[in-house]
N, CA, C and O atoms as a Tripos MOL2 file, in Angstrom:
@<TRIPOS>MOLECULE
protein
  296   295    74     0     0
PROTEIN
NO_CHARGES

@<TRIPOS>ATOM
      1 N          87.8560   90.7590  102.3570 N.3       1 UNK1
      2 CA         88.8850   91.0120  101.1690 C.3       1 UNK1
      3 C          90.4900   90.3880  100.7630 C.2       1 UNK1
      4 O          90.6880   89.3580  100.1200 O.2       1 UNK1
      5 N          91.2860   91.0800  101.1840 N.am      2 UNK2
      6 CA         92.0410   91.8390  101.8360 C.3       2 UNK2
      7 C          93.2930   90.0390  101.9470 C.2       2 UNK2
      8 O          94.0730   89.4220  101.2220 O.2       2 UNK2
      9 N          92.7480   89.9580  103.2590 N.am      3 UNK3
     10 CA         93.0010   87.9820  103.7460 C.3       3 UNK3
     11 C          92.5630   87.4170  103.3450 C.2       3 UNK3
     12 O          92.3200   86.3900  103.9800 O.2       3 UNK3
     13 N          91.9660   87.5360  101.7230 N.am      4 UNK4
     14 CA         91.3200   85.9290  100.9900 C.3       4 UNK4
     15 C          92.2770   86.4400   99.8160 C.2       4 UNK4
     16 O          92.9560   85.5400   99.3210 O.2       4 UNK4
     17 N          92.4350   87.5510   99.3470 N.am      5 UNK5
     18 CA         93.4320   87.8510   98.4270 C.3       5 UNK5
     19 C          95.1940   87.3480   98.6830 C.2       5 UNK5
     20 O          96.1160   87.4310   97.8720 O.2       5 UNK5
     21 N          95.2180   86.8010  100.1560 N.am      6 UNK6
     22 CA         96.6650   87.1020   99.9360 C.3       6 UNK6
     23 C          97.2990   85.6900  100.5870 C.2       6 UNK6
     24 O          98.3640   85.1050  100.3880 O.2       6 UNK6
     25 N          96.1100   85.4060  101.4880 N.am      7 UNK7
     26 CA         95.7730   83.9040  100.8610 C.3       7 UNK7
     27 C          95.9590   82.8170   99.6680 C.2       7 UNK7
     28 O          96.4670   81.7080   99.8360 O.2       7 UNK7
     29 N          95.4130   83.3690   98.3090 N.am      8 UNK8
     30 CA         95.4560   82.3960   97.2390 C.3       8 UNK8
     31 C          96.2130   83.1180   96.2810 C.2       8 UNK8
     32 O          96.1370   82.8360   95.0850 O.2       8 UNK8
     33 N          97.2750   84.4530   96.9150 N.am      9 UNK9
     34 CA         98.1520   84.5990   96.2850 C.3       9 UNK9
     35 C          99.6330   83.8900   96.6680 C.2       9 UNK9
     36 O         100.5980   83.5370   95.9910 O.2       9 UNK9
     37 N          99.1540   83.8530   98.7980 N.am     10 UNK10
     38 CA        100.6430   83.0490   98.9390 C.3      10 UNK10
     39 C         100.7010   81.2500   98.2800 C.2      10 UNK10
     40 O         101.7520   80.6260   98.1340 O.2      10 UNK10
     41 N          99.3680   80.7310   97.9830 N.am     11 UNK11
     42 CA         99.0850   79.3010   97.7290 C.3      11 UNK11
     43 C          99.8420   79.2900   95.7910 C.2      11 UNK11
     44 O         100.7350   78.6780   95.2040 O.2      11 UNK11
     45 N          99.2300   79.9250   95.5810 N.am     12 UNK12
     46 CA         99.7840   80.1310   93.7230 C.3      12 UNK12
     47 C         101.4850   81.0100   93.4620 C.2      12 UNK12
     48 O         102.1440   80.9720   92.4230 O.2      12 UNK12
     49 N         101.8880   81.8140   94.8800 N.am     13 UNK13
     50 CA        103.2330   81.3610   94.6120 C.3      13 UNK13
     51 C         103.7170   80.3580   93.5280 C.2      13 UNK13
     52 O         103.6960   80.5060   92.3060 O.2      13 UNK13
     53 N         104.2580   79.0660   94.4220 N.am     14 UNK14
     54 CA        104.8250   77.8530   93.4950 C.3      14 UNK14
     55 C         104.6650   77.5840   91.8490 C.2      14 UNK14
     56 O         105.3190   77.0010   90.9840 O.2      14 UNK14
     57 N         103.5950   78.2370   91.9100 N.am     15 UNK15
     58 CA        103.6750   77.7350   90.2190 C.3      15 UNK15
     59 C         104.0190   79.3460   89.8040 C.2      15 UNK15
     60 O         103.1320   79.7000   89.0280 O.2      15 UNK15
     61 N         104.5260   79.9290   89.9270 N.am     16 UNK16
     62 CA        105.3860   80.4450   89.2990 C.3      16 UNK16
     63 C         107.3670   81.2090   89.6030 C.2      16 UNK16
     64 O         108.1050   82.1900   89.5100 O.2      16 UNK16
     65 N         107.2430   79.8030   89.9880 N.am     17 UNK17
     66 CA        108.5210   79.7260   90.1480 C.3      17 UNK17
     67 C         109.6490   79.8640   88.8500 C.2      17 UNK17
     68 O         110.6610   80.5640   88.8530 O.2      17 UNK17
     69 N         109.1170   78.9130   87.6630 N.am     18 UNK18
     70 CA        109.9790   78.6390   87.1030 C.3      18 UNK18
     71 C         109.3790   79.9910   85.8110 C.2      18 UNK18
     72 O         109.6560   79.7320   84.6400 O.2      18 UNK18
     73 N         108.7910   81.0110   86.0230 N.am     19 UNK19
     74 CA        109.0450   82.2940   85.6130 C.3      19 UNK19
     75 C         108.8010   83.2990   86.0050 C.2      19 UNK19
     76 O         107.7060   83.8600   85.9660 O.2      19 UNK19
     77 N         110.0220   83.7740   86.5510 N.am     20 UNK20
     78 CA        110.7090   85.2960   87.1960 C.3      20 UNK20
     79 C         109.6520   86.4430   87.4160 C.2      20 UNK20
     80 O         109.0160   87.0320   88.2900 O.2      20 UNK20
     81 N         109.9350   86.3630   85.6940 N.am     21 UNK21
     82 CA        108.9140   87.7080   85.5320 C.3      21 UNK21
     83 C         107.3400   87.8510   86.7020 C.2      21 UNK21
     84 O         106.9120   88.4450   87.6920 O.2      21 UNK21
     85 N         106.9550   86.7130   85.5690 N.am     22 UNK22
     86 CA        105.8320   86.6830   86.7980 C.3      22 UNK22
     87 C         105.6850   86.1980   87.8760 C.2      22 UNK22
     88 O         104.5070   86.2180   88.2320 O.2      22 UNK22
     89 N         106.6850   85.5550   88.9040 N.am     23 UNK23
     90 CA        106.8950   85.6600   90.4280 C.3      23 UNK23
     91 C         107.3580   87.0760   90.8620 C.2      23 UNK23
     92 O         106.7400   87.4760   91.8480 O.2      23 UNK23
     93 N         108.3290   87.9750   90.3570 N.am     24 UNK24
     94 CA        108.2360   89.0010   90.6870 C.3      24 UNK24
     95 C         107.0140   89.8710   91.0960 C.2      24 UNK24
     96 O         106.9570   90.7220   91.9840 O.2      24 UNK24
     97 N         105.9340   89.4030   90.1310 N.am     25 UNK25
     98 CA        104.7100   90.5790   90.0360 C.3      25 UNK25
     99 C         103.7150   90.4250   90.8970 C.2      25 UNK25
    100 O         103.1010   91.1510   91.6790 O.2      25 UNK25
    101 N         103.6880   88.8390   90.4360 N.am     26 UNK26
    102 CA        102.9130   88.2030   91.5800 C.3      26 UNK26
    103 C         103.5750   88.1250   93.0100 C.2      26 UNK26
    104 O         102.9700   87.5260   93.8990 O.2      26 UNK26
    105 N         104.3180   88.4820   93.1630 N.am     27 UNK27
    106 CA        104.7750   88.5570   94.8080 C.3      27 UNK27
    107 C         104.7370   89.5640   95.4810 C.2      27 UNK27
    108 O         104.6200   89.7680   96.6900 O.2      27 UNK27
    109 N         104.9290   90.6740   93.9460 N.am     28 UNK28
    110 CA        104.6140   92.0130   94.9510 C.3      28 UNK28
    111 C         103.3340   91.9750   95.1650 C.2      28 UNK28
    112 O         102.7280   92.5060   96.0960 O.2      28 UNK28
    113 N         102.7070   91.0390   93.8850 N.am     29 UNK29
    114 CA        101.1200   91.4630   94.2880 C.3      29 UNK29
    115 C         100.9850   91.1880   95.7420 C.2      29 UNK29
    116 O         100.2410   92.0110   96.2750 O.2      29 UNK29
    117 N         101.3680   90.4760   96.3900 N.am     30 UNK30
    118 CA        101.3070   89.8440   97.7050 C.3      30 UNK30
    119 C         101.5040   90.3920   98.9790 C.2      30 UNK30
    120 O         100.8740   90.4200  100.0360 O.2      30 UNK30
    121 N         103.0100   90.9940   98.3840 N.am     31 UNK31
    122 CA        102.7650   92.4790   99.3330 C.3      31 UNK31
    123 C         102.3600   93.6240   99.5930 C.2      31 UNK31
    124 O         102.6610   94.2180  100.6280 O.2      31 UNK31
    125 N         101.5350   94.1420   98.5750 N.am     32 UNK32
    126 CA        100.1520   95.4240   98.7220 C.3      32 UNK32
    127 C          98.7760   94.4830   99.1950 C.2      32 UNK32
    128 O          97.8870   95.2020   99.6510 O.2      32 UNK32
    129 N          98.3380   92.5870   99.1660 N.am     33 UNK33
    130 CA         97.5680   92.4900   99.3910 C.3      33 UNK33
    131 C          97.7910   92.1630  100.9320 C.2      33 UNK33
    132 O          96.7010   91.8490  101.4090 O.2      33 UNK33
    133 N          99.1350   92.1060  102.2010 N.am     34 UNK34
    134 CA         99.8550   91.6260  103.0550 C.3      34 UNK34
    135 C          99.7980   93.6250  104.1130 C.2      34 UNK34
    136 O          99.6620   93.9010  105.3050 O.2      34 UNK34
    137 N         100.0310   94.7240  102.5380 N.am     35 UNK35
    138 CA        100.1620   95.8280  103.8850 C.3      35 UNK35
    139 C          99.0170   95.6160  103.8330 C.2      35 UNK35
    140 O          98.7560   95.2210  104.9690 O.2      35 UNK35
    141 N          97.7670   95.6060  103.0420 N.am     36 UNK36
    142 CA         96.0140   96.0700  103.0110 C.3      36 UNK36
    143 C          95.6420   95.1020  104.3300 C.2      36 UNK36
    144 O          95.0600   95.4500  105.3580 O.2      36 UNK36
    145 N          96.1150   93.8900  104.0070 N.am     37 UNK37
    146 CA         95.1330   93.6020  104.8610 C.3      37 UNK37
    147 C          96.2080   93.8760  106.6970 C.2      37 UNK37
    148 O          96.0900   93.0380  107.5900 O.2      37 UNK37
    149 N          96.7320   94.5960  106.7960 N.am     38 UNK38
    150 CA         97.8680   95.1740  108.4030 C.3      38 UNK38
    151 C          96.6790   96.4290  107.9910 C.2      38 UNK38
    152 O          95.8040   96.8290  108.7580 O.2      38 UNK38
    153 N          96.8360   96.7480  107.0580 N.am     39 UNK39
    154 CA         96.2930   97.9380  107.8840 C.3      39 UNK39
    155 C          94.7480   97.9980  108.2900 C.2      39 UNK39
    156 O          94.2670   98.7150  109.1680 O.2      39 UNK39
    157 N          94.0050   97.0010  107.3840 N.am     40 UNK40
    158 CA         92.4060   97.4730  108.1250 C.3      40 UNK40
    159 C          92.9050   96.8580  109.6150 C.2      40 UNK40
    160 O          92.6730   97.3200  110.7310 O.2      40 UNK40
    161 N          93.4360   96.0210  109.3560 N.am     41 UNK41
    162 CA         93.2840   95.1900  110.5890 C.3      41 UNK41
    163 C          93.8460   97.0450  112.0980 C.2      41 UNK41
    164 O          93.2270   97.5410  113.0390 O.2      41 UNK41
    165 N          94.8100   97.2650  111.6520 N.am     42 UNK42
    166 CA         94.9780   98.4240  112.6660 C.3      42 UNK42
    167 C          94.2680   99.5370  112.8010 C.2      42 UNK42
    168 O          94.3520  100.2430  113.8060 O.2      42 UNK42
    169 N          93.2680   99.8740  111.4920 N.am     43 UNK43
    170 CA         91.6200  100.7550  111.7520 C.3      43 UNK43
    171 C          90.9040   99.5860  112.6650 C.2      43 UNK43
    172 O          90.7050   99.8560  113.8490 O.2      43 UNK43
    173 N          90.5240   98.3430  112.1760 N.am     44 UNK44
    174 CA         89.8090   97.7960  113.3330 C.3      44 UNK44
    175 C          90.3810   98.0320  114.8120 C.2      44 UNK44
    176 O          89.5340   98.6150  115.4880 O.2      44 UNK44
    177 N          91.3370   97.8100  115.3900 N.am     45 UNK45
    178 CA         91.9430   98.1580  116.0330 C.3      45 UNK45
    179 C          91.8160   99.1390  116.9260 C.2      45 UNK45
    180 O          91.4180   99.1040  118.0910 O.2      45 UNK45
    181 N          92.3640  100.4110  115.9690 N.am     46 UNK46
    182 CA         91.9930  102.0300  116.1860 C.3      46 UNK46
    183 C          90.1320  102.1510  116.7200 C.2      46 UNK46
    184 O          89.7060  102.6160  117.7780 O.2      46 UNK46
    185 N          89.5720  101.7310  115.9060 N.am     47 UNK47
    186 CA         87.9280  102.1580  115.7360 C.3      47 UNK47
    187 C          87.9600  101.0620  117.5550 C.2      47 UNK47
    188 O          88.3390  101.9190  118.3530 O.2      47 UNK47
    189 N          87.8780  100.5550  117.8640 N.am     48 UNK48
    190 CA         87.3610   99.6950  119.0100 C.3      48 UNK48
    191 C          88.1360  100.3530  119.8960 C.2      48 UNK48
    192 O          87.7450  100.3330  121.0640 O.2      48 UNK48
    193 N          89.5990  101.2050  119.5300 N.am     49 UNK49
    194 CA         90.1000  101.6780  120.6790 C.3      49 UNK49
    195 C          89.0460  102.7790  120.8490 C.2      49 UNK49
    196 O          88.6680  103.2710  121.9120 O.2      49 UNK49
    197 N          88.7050  103.0290  119.8030 N.am     50 UNK50
    198 CA         87.9300  104.4250  120.3670 C.3      50 UNK50
    199 C          86.5970  104.1310  120.4970 C.2      50 UNK50
    200 O          85.7640  105.0040  120.2520 O.2      50 UNK50
    201 N          86.2600  102.9980  120.8580 N.am     51 UNK51
    202 CA         84.4250  102.6750  120.8380 C.3      51 UNK51
    203 C          84.8600  102.4600  122.4860 C.2      51 UNK51
    204 O          84.1570  102.8550  123.4160 O.2      51 UNK51
    205 N          86.1980  101.7340  122.6490 N.am     52 UNK52
    206 CA         86.2190  101.9860  124.4130 C.3      52 UNK52
    207 C          85.9990  102.8380  125.0650 C.2      52 UNK52
    208 O          85.1670  103.0930  125.9360 O.2      52 UNK52
    209 N          87.1590  103.5300  124.4120 N.am     53 UNK53
    210 CA         87.4710  105.0760  125.6260 C.3      53 UNK53
    211 C          85.9540  105.8480  125.3830 C.2      53 UNK53
    212 O          85.4960  106.1690  126.4790 O.2      53 UNK53
    213 N          84.9320  106.2850  124.0980 N.am     54 UNK54
    214 CA         83.9290  106.3220  124.6020 C.3      54 UNK54
    215 C          82.8840  105.9920  125.6150 C.2      54 UNK54
    216 O          81.9890  106.7130  126.0570 O.2      54 UNK54
    217 N          83.2320  104.5580  125.9370 N.am     55 UNK55
    218 CA         82.3080  103.9090  126.7220 C.3      55 UNK55
    219 C          82.7570  104.2820  127.7510 C.2      55 UNK55
    220 O          81.9700  104.6940  128.6030 O.2      55 UNK55
    221 N          84.1720  104.2620  128.0180 N.am     56 UNK56
    222 CA         84.9520  104.6260  129.3060 C.3      56 UNK56
    223 C          84.2230  106.1750  129.7980 C.2      56 UNK56
    224 O          84.0790  106.6600  130.9200 O.2      56 UNK56
    225 N          83.7920  106.7660  128.2160 N.am     57 UNK57
    226 CA         84.0740  108.4920  129.4800 C.3      57 UNK57
    227 C          82.9220  108.4110  129.5070 C.2      57 UNK57
    228 O          82.7800  109.5280  130.0030 O.2      57 UNK57
    229 N          81.3060  107.8430  129.3450 N.am     58 UNK58
    230 CA         80.0570  107.7340  129.5490 C.3      58 UNK58
    231 C          79.8040  106.8770  131.0520 C.2      58 UNK58
    232 O          79.2770  107.1620  132.1270 O.2      58 UNK58
    233 N          80.2140  106.1570  130.7060 N.am     59 UNK59
    234 CA         80.9210  104.9720  132.7500 C.3      59 UNK59
    235 C          81.3790  106.4200  133.4720 C.2      59 UNK59
    236 O          80.6280  106.8870  134.3280 O.2      59 UNK59
    237 N          82.4190  107.0110  133.1750 N.am     60 UNK60
    238 CA         82.6830  108.0680  133.9100 C.3      60 UNK60
    239 C          81.7600  109.0570  134.6550 C.2      60 UNK60
    240 O          81.3550  109.2580  135.7990 O.2      60 UNK60
    241 N          81.6210  109.6470  133.2280 N.am     61 UNK61
    242 CA         80.1780  110.4890  133.1410 C.3      61 UNK61
    243 C          79.0770  110.1830  133.9670 C.2      61 UNK61
    244 O          78.7530  110.9020  134.9120 O.2      61 UNK61
    245 N          78.5770  109.3060  133.7010 N.am     62 UNK62
    246 CA         77.1410  108.7820  134.4330 C.3      62 UNK62
    247 C          77.7880  108.6840  136.3380 C.2      62 UNK62
    248 O          77.3100  109.1530  137.3710 O.2      62 UNK62
    249 N          78.8490  107.9790  136.1150 N.am     63 UNK63
    250 CA         78.9940  107.7590  137.4540 C.3      63 UNK63
    251 C          80.4810  108.2550  138.4310 C.2      63 UNK63
    252 O          81.3450  107.8710  139.2200 O.2      63 UNK63
    253 N          80.1500  108.9640  137.9450 N.am     64 UNK64
    254 CA         81.3470  110.2700  139.1410 C.3      64 UNK64
    255 C          80.1490  110.3550  140.0140 C.2      64 UNK64
    256 O          79.7400  111.3470  139.4100 O.2      64 UNK64
    257 N          79.7440  110.2720  140.4140 N.am     65 UNK65
    258 CA         79.2870  111.2900  141.9620 C.3      65 UNK65
    259 C          80.0250  110.1350  142.9840 C.2      65 UNK65
    260 O          80.9150  109.8800  143.7960 O.2      65 UNK65
    261 N          78.5950  109.5740  142.0350 N.am     66 UNK66
    262 CA         78.9630  107.5390  142.7230 C.3      66 UNK66
    263 C          80.1000  107.6500  143.2330 C.2      66 UNK66
    264 O          80.0890  108.1350  144.3650 O.2      66 UNK66
    265 N          81.3930  107.2940  142.6870 N.am     67 UNK67
    266 CA         82.1400  106.8020  142.7720 C.3      67 UNK67
    267 C          82.8610  107.8970  144.3510 C.2      67 UNK67
    268 O          83.1050  107.7130  145.5440 O.2      67 UNK67
    269 N          82.9490  109.1580  143.2060 N.am     68 UNK68
    270 CA         83.0210  110.2210  144.7770 C.3      68 UNK68
    271 C          83.2400  109.5720  145.7090 C.2      68 UNK68
    272 O          84.1570  109.0110  146.3090 O.2      68 UNK68
    273 N          81.3880  109.8890  145.7450 N.am     69 UNK69
    274 CA         80.7670  109.2660  147.4880 C.3      69 UNK69
    275 C          81.4620  107.9210  148.2380 C.2      69 UNK69
    276 O          81.6800  107.9530  149.4490 O.2      69 UNK69
    277 N          81.9140  106.2970  147.1210 N.am     70 UNK70
    278 CA         82.5680  106.0290  147.5210 C.3      70 UNK70
    279 C          83.8190  106.2390  148.4560 C.2      70 UNK70
    280 O          84.0700  106.0960  149.6530 O.2      70 UNK70
    281 N          84.5880  106.7160  147.1330 N.am     71 UNK71
    282 CA         85.8360  106.5000  147.6860 C.3      71 UNK71
    283 C          86.1190  107.6520  148.9220 C.2      71 UNK71
    284 O          87.0980  107.5720  149.6630 O.2      71 UNK71
    285 N          85.1370  108.6910  149.0110 N.am     72 UNK72
    286 CA         85.2970  109.1190  150.4300 C.3      72 UNK72
    287 C          84.9070  108.6860  151.7130 C.2      72 UNK72
    288 O          85.3060  109.1800  152.7680 O.2      72 UNK72
    289 N          84.1980  107.8470  151.6080 N.am     73 UNK73
    290 CA         83.5070  107.2040  152.7950 C.3      73 UNK73
    291 C          84.8100  105.9300  153.2590 C.2      73 UNK73
    292 O          84.9280  105.5240  154.4150 O.2      73 UNK73
    293 N          85.6350  105.4840  152.1690 N.am     74 UNK74
    294 CA         86.4680  104.9530  152.3540 C.3      74 UNK74
    295 C          87.6960  105.4630  153.1320 C.2      74 UNK74
    296 O          88.6680  104.7270  153.3020 O.2      74 UNK74
@<TRIPOS>BOND
     1     1     2 1
     2     2     3 1
     3     3     4 2
     4     3     5 am
     5     5     6 1
     6     6     7 1
     7     7     8 2
     8     7     9 am
     9     9    10 1
    10    10    11 1
    11    11    12 2
    12    11    13 am
    13    13    14 1
    14    14    15 1
    15    15    16 2
    16    15    17 am
    17    17    18 1
    18    18    19 1
    19    19    20 2
    20    19    21 am
    21    21    22 1
    22    22    23 1
    23    23    24 2
    24    23    25 am
    25    25    26 1
    26    26    27 1
    27    27    28 2
    28    27    29 am
    29    29    30 1
    30    30    31 1
    31    31    32 2
    32    31    33 am
    33    33    34 1
    34    34    35 1
    35    35    36 2
    36    35    37 am
    37    37    38 1
    38    38    39 1
    39    39    40 2
    40    39    41 am
    41    41    42 1
    42    42    43 1
    43    43    44 2
    44    43    45 am
    45    45    46 1
    46    46    47 1
    47    47    48 2
    48    47    49 am
    49    49    50 1
    50    50    51 1
    51    51    52 2
    52    51    53 am
    53    53    54 1
    54    54    55 1
    55    55    56 2
    56    55    57 am
    57    57    58 1
    58    58    59 1
    59    59    60 2
    60    59    61 am
    61    61    62 1
    62    62    63 1
    63    63    64 2
    64    63    65 am
    65    65    66 1
    66    66    67 1
    67    67    68 2
    68    67    69 am
    69    69    70 1
    70    70    71 1
    71    71    72 2
    72    71    73 am
    73    73    74 1
    74    74    75 1
    75    75    76 2
    76    75    77 am
    77    77    78 1
    78    78    79 1
    79    79    80 2
    80    79    81 am
    81    81    82 1
    82    82    83 1
    83    83    84 2
    84    83    85 am
    85    85    86 1
    86    86    87 1
    87    87    88 2
    88    87    89 am
    89    89    90 1
    90    90    91 1
    91    91    92 2
    92    91    93 am
    93    93    94 1
    94    94    95 1
    95    95    96 2
    96    95    97 am
    97    97    98 1
    98    98    99 1
    99    99   100 2
   100    99   101 am
   101   101   102 1
   102   102   103 1
   103   103   104 2
   104   103   105 am
   105   105   106 1
   106   106   107 1
   107   107   108 2
   108   107   109 am
   109   109   110 1
   110   110   111 1
   111   111   112 2
   112   111   113 am
   113   113   114 1
   114   114   115 1
   115   115   116 2
   116   115   117 am
   117   117   118 1
   118   118   119 1
   119   119   120 2
   120   119   121 am
   121   121   122 1
   122   122   123 1
   123   123   124 2
   124   123   125 am
   125   125   126 1
   126   126   127 1
   127   127   128 2
   128   127   129 am
   129   129   130 1
   130   130   131 1
   131   131   132 2
   132   131   133 am
   133   133   134 1
   134   134   135 1
   135   135   136 2
   136   135   137 am
   137   137   138 1
   138   138   139 1
   139   139   140 2
   140   139   141 am
   141   141   142 1
   142   142   143 1
   143   143   144 2
   144   143   145 am
   145   145   146 1
   146   146   147 1
   147   147   148 2
   148   147   149 am
   149   149   150 1
   150   150   151 1
   151   151   152 2
   152   151   153 am
   153   153   154 1
   154   154   155 1
   155   155   156 2
   156   155   157 am
   157   157   158 1
   158   158   159 1
   159   159   160 2
   160   159   161 am
   161   161   162 1
   162   162   163 1
   163   163   164 2
   164   163   165 am
   165   165   166 1
   166   166   167 1
   167   167   168 2
   168   167   169 am
   169   169   170 1
   170   170   171 1
   171   171   172 2
   172   171   173 am
   173   173   174 1
   174   174   175 1
   175   175   176 2
   176   175   177 am
   177   177   178 1
   178   178   179 1
   179   179   180 2
   180   179   181 am
   181   181   182 1
   182   182   183 1
   183   183   184 2
   184   183   185 am
   185   185   186 1
   186   186   187 1
   187   187   188 2
   188   187   189 am
   189   189   190 1
   190   190   191 1
   191   191   192 2
   192   191   193 am
   193   193   194 1
   194   194   195 1
   195   195   196 2
   196   195   197 am
   197   197   198 1
   198   198   199 1
   199   199   200 2
   200   199   201 am
   201   201   202 1
   202   202   203 1
   203   203   204 2
   204   203   205 am
   205   205   206 1
   206   206   207 1
   207   207   208 2
   208   207   209 am
   209   209   210 1
   210   210   211 1
   211   211   212 2
   212   211   213 am
   213   213   214 1
   214   214   215 1
   215   215   216 2
   216   215   217 am
   217   217   218 1
   218   218   219 1
   219   219   220 2
   220   219   221 am
   221   221   222 1
   222   222   223 1
   223   223   224 2
   224   223   225 am
   225   225   226 1
   226   226   227 1
   227   227   228 2
   228   227   229 am
   229   229   230 1
   230   230   231 1
   231   231   232 2
   232   231   233 am
   233   233   234 1
   234   234   235 1
   235   235   236 2
   236   235   237 am
   237   237   238 1
   238   238   239 1
   239   239   240 2
   240   239   241 am
   241   241   242 1
   242   242   243 1
   243   243   244 2
   244   243   245 am
   245   245   246 1
   246   246   247 1
   247   247   248 2
   248   247   249 am
   249   249   250 1
   250   250   251 1
   251   251   252 2
   252   251   253 am
   253   253   254 1
   254   254   255 1
   255   255   256 2
   256   255   257 am
   257   257   258 1
   258   258   259 1
   259   259   260 2
   260   259   261 am
   261   261   262 1
   262   262   263 1
   263   263   264 2
   264   263   265 am
   265   265   266 1
   266   266   267 1
   267   267   268 2
   268   267   269 am
   269   269   270 1
   270   270   271 1
   271   271   272 2
   272   271   273 am
   273   273   274 1
   274   274   275 1
   275   275   276 2
   276   275   277 am
   277   277   278 1
   278   278   279 1
   279   279   280 2
   280   279   281 am
   281   281   282 1
   282   282   283 1
   283   283   284 2
   284   283   285 am
   285   285   286 1
   286   286   287 1
   287   287   288 2
   288   287   289 am
   289   289   290 1
   290   290   291 1
   291   291   292 2
   292   291   293 am
   293   293   294 1
   294   294   295 1
   295   295   296 2
@<TRIPOS>SUBSTRUCTURE
     1 UNK1         2 RESIDUE 1 A UNK
     2 UNK2         6 RESIDUE 1 A UNK
     3 UNK3        10 RESIDUE 1 A UNK
     4 UNK4        14 RESIDUE 1 A UNK
     5 UNK5        18 RESIDUE 1 A UNK
     6 UNK6        22 RESIDUE 1 A UNK
     7 UNK7        26 RESIDUE 1 A UNK
     8 UNK8        30 RESIDUE 1 A UNK
     9 UNK9        34 RESIDUE 1 A UNK
    10 UNK10       38 RESIDUE 1 A UNK
    11 UNK11       42 RESIDUE 1 A UNK
    12 UNK12       46 RESIDUE 1 A UNK
    13 UNK13       50 RESIDUE 1 A UNK
    14 UNK14       54 RESIDUE 1 A UNK
    15 UNK15       58 RESIDUE 1 A UNK
    16 UNK16       62 RESIDUE 1 A UNK
    17 UNK17       66 RESIDUE 1 A UNK
    18 UNK18       70 RESIDUE 1 A UNK
    19 UNK19       74 RESIDUE 1 A UNK
    20 UNK20       78 RESIDUE 1 A UNK
    21 UNK21       82 RESIDUE 1 A UNK
    22 UNK22       86 RESIDUE 1 A UNK
    23 UNK23       90 RESIDUE 1 A UNK
    24 UNK24       94 RESIDUE 1 A UNK
    25 UNK25       98 RESIDUE 1 A UNK
    26 UNK26      102 RESIDUE 1 A UNK
    27 UNK27      106 RESIDUE 1 A UNK
    28 UNK28      110 RESIDUE 1 A UNK
    29 UNK29      114 RESIDUE 1 A UNK
    30 UNK30      118 RESIDUE 1 A UNK
    31 UNK31      122 RESIDUE 1 A UNK
    32 UNK32      126 RESIDUE 1 A UNK
    33 UNK33      130 RESIDUE 1 A UNK
    34 UNK34      134 RESIDUE 1 A UNK
    35 UNK35      138 RESIDUE 1 A UNK
    36 UNK36      142 RESIDUE 1 A UNK
    37 UNK37      146 RESIDUE 1 A UNK
    38 UNK38      150 RESIDUE 1 A UNK
    39 UNK39      154 RESIDUE 1 A UNK
    40 UNK40      158 RESIDUE 1 A UNK
    41 UNK41      162 RESIDUE 1 A UNK
    42 UNK42      166 RESIDUE 1 A UNK
    43 UNK43      170 RESIDUE 1 A UNK
    44 UNK44      174 RESIDUE 1 A UNK
    45 UNK45      178 RESIDUE 1 A UNK
    46 UNK46      182 RESIDUE 1 A UNK
    47 UNK47      186 RESIDUE 1 A UNK
    48 UNK48      190 RESIDUE 1 A UNK
    49 UNK49      194 RESIDUE 1 A UNK
    50 UNK50      198 RESIDUE 1 A UNK
    51 UNK51      202 RESIDUE 1 A UNK
    52 UNK52      206 RESIDUE 1 A UNK
    53 UNK53      210 RESIDUE 1 A UNK
    54 UNK54      214 RESIDUE 1 A UNK
    55 UNK55      218 RESIDUE 1 A UNK
    56 UNK56      222 RESIDUE 1 A UNK
    57 UNK57      226 RESIDUE 1 A UNK
    58 UNK58      230 RESIDUE 1 A UNK
    59 UNK59      234 RESIDUE 1 A UNK
    60 UNK60      238 RESIDUE 1 A UNK
    61 UNK61      242 RESIDUE 1 A UNK
    62 UNK62      246 RESIDUE 1 A UNK
    63 UNK63      250 RESIDUE 1 A UNK
    64 UNK64      254 RESIDUE 1 A UNK
    65 UNK65      258 RESIDUE 1 A UNK
    66 UNK66      262 RESIDUE 1 A UNK
    67 UNK67      266 RESIDUE 1 A UNK
    68 UNK68      270 RESIDUE 1 A UNK
    69 UNK69      274 RESIDUE 1 A UNK
    70 UNK70      278 RESIDUE 1 A UNK
    71 UNK71      282 RESIDUE 1 A UNK
    72 UNK72      286 RESIDUE 1 A UNK
    73 UNK73      290 RESIDUE 1 A UNK
    74 UNK74      294 RESIDUE 1 A UNK
């Protein structure tokens, strides 16, 4: 949703060039949408990192003894 708002606001800024007050208002809305989009992307990235970390912990827990034996044999 934030991405669509950002794109929509960006495309419409040119129409408000002749109305400085409206332009400033819409520009601020665009900046807020960009911030919201960046925040959402950051949250998604952090969640993926957490999921990967949990998955890695599970892998290590399940295969630790196998890996230990393999390393000892090397």
